[in-house]
C-alpha positions as a Markdown table, in Angstrom:
| # | Residue | x | y | z |
|---|---|---|---|---|
| 1 | Met | 68.3 | 193.0 | 75.7 |
| 2 | Ser | 70.4 | 195.9 | 74.4 |
| 3 | Gly | 71.9 | 196.4 | 77.9 |
| 4 | Thr | 73.3 | 192.8 | 77.7 |
| 5 | Ile | 74.8 | 193.4 | 74.3 |
| 6 | Gly | 76.4 | 196.6 | 75.5 |
| 7 | Ala | 77.8 | 194.9 | 78.5 |
| 8 | Ala | 79.2 | 192.0 | 76.4 |
| 9 | Phe | 80.8 | 194.5 | 74.0 |
| 10 | Thr | 82.4 | 196.4 | 76.9 |
| 11 | Val | 83.9 | 193.2 | 78.3 |
| 12 | Leu | 85.2 | 192.3 | 74.9 |
| 13 | Val | 86.9 | 195.7 | 74.5 |
| 14 | Val | 88.4 | 195.5 | 77.9 |
| 15 | Val | 89.8 | 192.0 | 77.2 |
| 16 | Ala | 91.2 | 193.2 | 73.8 |
| 17 | Phe | 92.8 | 196.1 | 75.5 |
| 18 | Ala | 94.4 | 193.9 | 78.2 |
| 19 | Ala | 95.7 | 191.6 | 75.5 |
| 20 | Ile | 97.3 | 194.5 | 73.6 |
| 21 | Val | 98.9 | 195.9 | 76.8 |
| 22 | Trp | 100.2 | 192.4 | 77.7 |
| 23 | Ala | 101.8 | 192.0 | 74.3 |
| 24 | Ala | 103.4 | 195.4 | 74.5 |
| 25 | Tyr | 105.0 | 194.9 | 77.9 |
| 26 | Ser | 105.6 | 191.1 | 77.9 |
| 27 | Pro | 109.3 | 190.2 | 78.5 |
| 28 | Arg | 108.9 | 187.6 | 75.8 |
| 29 | Phe | 108.5 | 190.3 | 73.1 |
| 30 | Lys | 111.1 | 192.7 | 74.5 |
| 31 | Lys | 113.9 | 191.9 | 72.0 |
| 32 | Lys | 111.4 | 192.3 | 69.0 |
| 33 | His | 110.1 | 195.6 | 70.3 |
| 34 | Glu | 113.7 | 196.9 | 70.8 |
| 35 | Gln | 114.6 | 195.9 | 67.2 |
| 36 | Asp | 111.4 | 197.5 | 65.9 |
| 37 | Gly | 112.1 | 200.7 | 67.8 |
| 38 | Met | 115.5 | 201.0 | 66.1 |
| 39 | Ile | 114.0 | 200.9 | 62.6 |
| 40 | Pro | 114.0 | 204.7 | 62.1 |
| 41 | Phe | 117.7 | 204.9 | 63.0 |
| 42 | Leu | 118.9 | 202.0 | 60.8 |
| 43 | Asp | 121.3 | 202.3 | 58.0 |
| 44 | Ser | 120.1 | 200.0 | 55.2 |
| 45 | Ser | 123.3 | 197.9 | 55.4 |
| 46 | Thr | 123.7 | 197.4 | 59.1 |
| 47 | Pro | 121.5 | 195.5 | 61.6 |
| 48 | Pro | 120.5 | 197.1 | 64.9 |
| 49 | Asp | 122.6 | 196.5 | 68.0 |
| 50 | Val | 120.1 | 195.3 | 70.7 |
| 51 | Ser | 122.5 | 193.2 | 72.7 |
| 52 | Gly | 121.7 | 195.1 | 75.9 |
| 53 | Asp | 125.4 | 195.9 | 76.5 |
| 54 | Asp | 125.1 | 199.5 | 75.5 |
| 55 | Lys | 127.5 | 201.4 | 77.8 |
| 56 | Thr | 126.2 | 204.8 | 76.7 |
| 57 | Arg | 122.8 | 204.4 | 78.5 |
| 58 | Ile | 122.4 | 206.2 | 81.8 |
């Protein structure tokens, strides 16, 4: 019985991990992640520029 519970828990953890990875790399959330990534560099009075037209990127 405990082997079945362990297997079910393992499957649950793998599914949760896959959901987190999907959310992190999903194109749907790209703009939000880019905005959140700019938080440390923000001046409190200016919004981040995440237009994707940044000419300084290599």
